[in-house]
N, C-alpha and C positions, 0 to 999 in steps of 0.2 A: 636345581629345584628351587633356584630363586624365582627363575623364568617357568616353572612347572607352577607357582603357588602363584604369582603374576597372572597367570593366564586362568587358572580358578577363580581367580575373585573377579574377572572378567567376567568369565560365564556365567557367577553367580548374581553380577552387578546389572549383565545383560539379559538375564531371563526376567528376575525380580521387578527391576523397573521397569523392562519393557510391557510386563503384563499390567504394571501398574499405569503405564501412561499410554496402554495399545489403543481402548476405546478413543479418548480424545485424539489421539494423534492420528487416528482413521478417519472421525467426523471433518478433524481440519484439513488432512492433505483431500481427502471428496471435494468438499467445499472449496477449493482454492483449485481444485480440477479444473471444474466447471465457474469459476469466475477469471479459470485464466484465458478465456478468449470473449469476455466483455463484451470490447469495442468492437469488435464484428459480428459479435451478433446485436448490440445498439443496432449496428451500421446498414445490418440487413434488417430487422423487427421494427426501429423504427425511422420510417423515411421522412417524418416532422423533424428529423434533423437537419435538413437539406434545403435550401433556399434558389432562386433561382436569381445567378450573380446578375445585379444591375448596374451599369455604368452612374453610379453616385454614391456621395460617399454616408458612412456610415452615420447613425444617429446618436448623438452625444450619449451618456449614462443619464444627465438628469434628463433628458427626453424619454428615453425607453422609459425611466422607471415613474413620469409621467403618463406614458400608452399603457404602463401594467396598471395603475390606481384605478381604475375603477374594475376591473377582475380581483384586485388582490384585497380593496376595499368594499363588496358588492354590496354589504348590508350592513348594520350597524353594528352587528356581530363579530363584526371581522375588524374593529376599530383598535383591535391588541396587535392585528397582524404583525409584523416589520419584514419590510424589505432589506435584505443585505447589502445586493450590489449587484452587479452585470458581467460576463463571460463574453468577450468575441474569441472568435477563434477564426478562420479563413474566409473571404466572399460568399463562400459557396455555401456555408455553415448558420446556421440560425443564431441567433444571441439568448444566452441563458441568463435569466435573471432570478437570483435566489431569495427566498423569502422562506418566513414561518409561518405559518398557519397555527394558529389556536388551537383548532382540532385537528388537522391530518400531519403537524410537525412543518419538518423540513422541507418545500414545494420551488421544483424547479418549473419554471414559466418560459417559454420557449417563443420568442418573437423574432418578427424580422427585421434584421439590423441596417434595413433603407426605410422603411417605412414604418414600423413599429408595430405591424399587425400582431394579433393574435394568433398562436398556431395551434400551442398546445400546451399542457401543462402536467406534470408528474411529480405524484406525494410519494418519498422515496419510501414509506414505512409500507406502503405496498407494492413497490418496485421488486419484479422478481430476485435482481441480483443484490440487491440494498437486504434482501431475504438471507442468498444465499451466503454475503459478506459477513452479516450477526453471526449467522451458524460458525465462519469459520474463526470471528472474535471474540464471540463471548457464548456459545453453544444456545444461541436462543434462550441465554438467560438473563435476567437483569445484568446490567453491563457489571458493575461493581464485583457483582460476584463470578461472571461466567467470563469475564476476561481472567481474574486474578487465577481461574478455574484450569484456562488454556496456555494464561503465562508461569504457572508450573509445571504442570504437564510436560508443556517442550521446554525447559529445563531437563525434566529430568528424562526428555529423548536426547536432550543434547549428551545429557552421560551415555543414553545406551547408545550414541551413535560412538562417543568413542570407546568404548568400551566392547562395542563392534566393529573397531578399528584391532583393537586390543588380540581377539580371536580369531579375526581374521588375515592375520599375518600369520604367511605361514612359518612352521620351525625350522625348514631346510627350507634354500632360496637354490630349487634350480628350473630346467625350460618345464618338467612334469608338473610342478606346483603351481607355477605360477600359469600353467593349461588352465588346471585346478580348479584359480580363482576366478577366470572368466569363463568358462566352459559350463553349458547346464547338459545333461547326462538326460536323453529322453527315458532312457529304460530305467526300472526299478518300480519299487512301491511307491505307493500313495506316500508315504513317510520319507523316503529316500528324494520325490521330485519337489516336497515343501522344501525339504534341505535344503536342497540345488537351487529352486527358485529365491526361498528366503539369503542363501549365501550370497550367489553372484548375483542377481539382482541390486542384492543392496551393495556388494562393491561396487557396480556400477554408477548408482546412487550415489554414492558416501559425499563426493563432494558436495553435491547438491544438496541432499539433507544438512550438513553444517552450512549451509549459506543460507537456507529456507530460516536455521532454527534462530541463530546467530542474528538475523534482519528481524526476526518476528521478536526476540528475544530486547532488543531496542528500543520496540515502544511497549513491551509488556512491563518492564521496568526501569526507571529513572536511571538508577545507580548502574543497570548492565549496560544502558547506552551511555553514562559517565566512563565507563571502565573500558566498554571496548572504543570509544574516540582514543584514551588516556592511551591505551593501546596503539594504536594506528599512529596517533602524534608526538608518542615517545616519549607520554607524559606530561603533557600540556589537559588545562581542564577545559571541555566543551561549554562553548557559548552557546548556551540552549536561548529555545524560540523565545521571544516576548514581543508582545508588542510595545509599538511607539504610543505616547500619551499626548495628546493636547496639552497647551496651556492655557487653562480656565481664567486666565487674568489677561490674556492678550485682547488685543481691539478689532474684530474684522476687516482686514485691507483691501478685502473684496468684495463687490456685489455679488457673484455668483461663484464661490471659490471652486466649484465640483465641475464648473464650464472651463475656468481659466488653466486647471490641472489638466481634462481631456485636452486641451489644446497644447497642453505643455507634449503630452505624452503620443499627441500626433506627431511631435517634433520628435519625438528621442526612439521609437519604434517604430514598426512596419506593418503598424495591425490591420487586417486584415490581410493582407499580404502575407506573410509567415507567424508559424506559433499562434499562442492563443493571446491575449491580454485580459486579467483582471480589474477591473474595479470596483473596491467597496466602499460603503458609504456609511459615513463616521454615525454613530444612532445613540450614544451617550457622550455629556459635555466634555469629557477625556477622552473618547477615543480620537482616532488620527483617520486621514484617508490613506487608505492603503491601497495599492496599485501590484500589481505582478505582471512579469512578463515571461513568456515562455518561448524561446526560439526555436524548440522542439516539441509538438506535438503527443510524441511517442514516448518520449521519457521525461523526468522529471527534475533531473539534478540542476539542471541550468536552470532552473526559474531563477529568480530575482525576486525581492520582497523589499518594496520600499514606502517609506510614511512621512507623512504631509500633516504639518499642523491644520486643524482646520478651519483656524482663523486665518491664518497669515502664510497659509502654504510652505510656510518654511521645510525642506527635508529633513526627519527627525532619523535618531540612527536606532536601529529595532529590527525584531526578527531574527534575531543570532548568527549563526553562520547561514541561514539563510537570506540573507539581508547583503551577502558580500554577492559580486560581480563573479560570475564563473570562472573570468579570467583572472579576480584577484584572490580565490579561493586557493588554501594549499591543498597538498596532496590527500594529507587526511581530511579537508573540512569537502572535499571533490567525492572522497571516498564513501564517507557516513553520508553526504548527502544523496548520494547511489541508493541508497537503505532498499527505498523502497525499487528501486528500476532492476536490483540484483533480484530481489524478494520473489516479481515476480518474469524476471529475465530478459525485461525490454530492453537492459544494457546491453546485449547481443542481438538486437534486432529480433525480425522472426523466427529466426533460428534458435534464440535462446529464448525464446516464450516456449518454442514444442518442445525445446530440452527440460526446461522448467517442468511444462506440462507430464510431460515422461517420468520424471522422476518424480512428480508428486504422483501422479499416479502406482508408481512403483512403492512410494513409501505408504500408501493406502492398504497395498499387500502384506508387508509385511510384518504386521501385528496378527494374520490370519493364520499365515505361514508359520510364525513362531510361536503360536497358540496349538495348532497343527501338532509340531516338533515336541512341545511341551507335555501335551496329553500324550502323544504315542509313547514318549520316556516314563511316563509315570505309569501308563497301564503295565508297562514290562517290569517296570520295578516292584509292582502288584503281582504282580505274576511270580 
């Protein structure tokens, strides 16, 4: 009797919470499918990201910044533009210089890393994949509003997944019941096919759905991210991201601290040979230099952010768990740092991304098949 009551409660929650969150979940899933293969499409369509390898050193961040200034500050109206920093990749890739344009917003300029020659620039507000990402994150609504709608809809979707597991588990475990869980029956009415699509495909995608929901919620709500980390770490508090600050009372030690830091980075990392390297300039008196090296451009969890005082280049503590070297990170730190890689499947390489794409496509269909089932049952009751 208790089991039947529990299952009925699962049915009730699954139905009404699914109807409540279905439209948002569909939009998030469809945009996630489109965004899944962004790197491949960019590589195919944006040939300006590639450069001819030269037997010459990369220009320093300072030199590249100077090369970019005539384009960033082309007119007097551009005086409020702000250059953030540069990102280097391998020897065959253009350098990306990021800056804020007062009219276009966040903009990426592509430069030749050997000569600093201008190649192309892209305002992200008009970039197709950024538009898709805006739909995924905030439904193309103002961010404070849309982000909350998406966040709470995914939280409801997490409850839908859990209630779905309750009603998906068979009452009796035997060969026939297990076969029914994972076998689609091609014969039958539209209702029957919708039921099988919903039940069978939902079963195949359930683990991926949980990963999508949990990792997505860590970005939506700080309290969820903190609780998730405590669960991973056995109760420890999350050392959250926070930038380091420069000492405004310190006297400048170097004539060109950016160039000095660049030389140090060249000694510490195989820049241009492996991975990617980011160098951000301080913009305000309290800002510090920020660098980030990622040895693997296909994943993000191995990145390490480091901060240096803008006057003395003294290394400062910052970045939370993202300021740790990958070898120093605990298991909980590593899993939490994998949040994005788990969300998009890159942690499993190309196979992982394909599996996540398929799962995302299935999730996009579940609200539709669920509505068909609900509508059919509703019509039966009316009759």
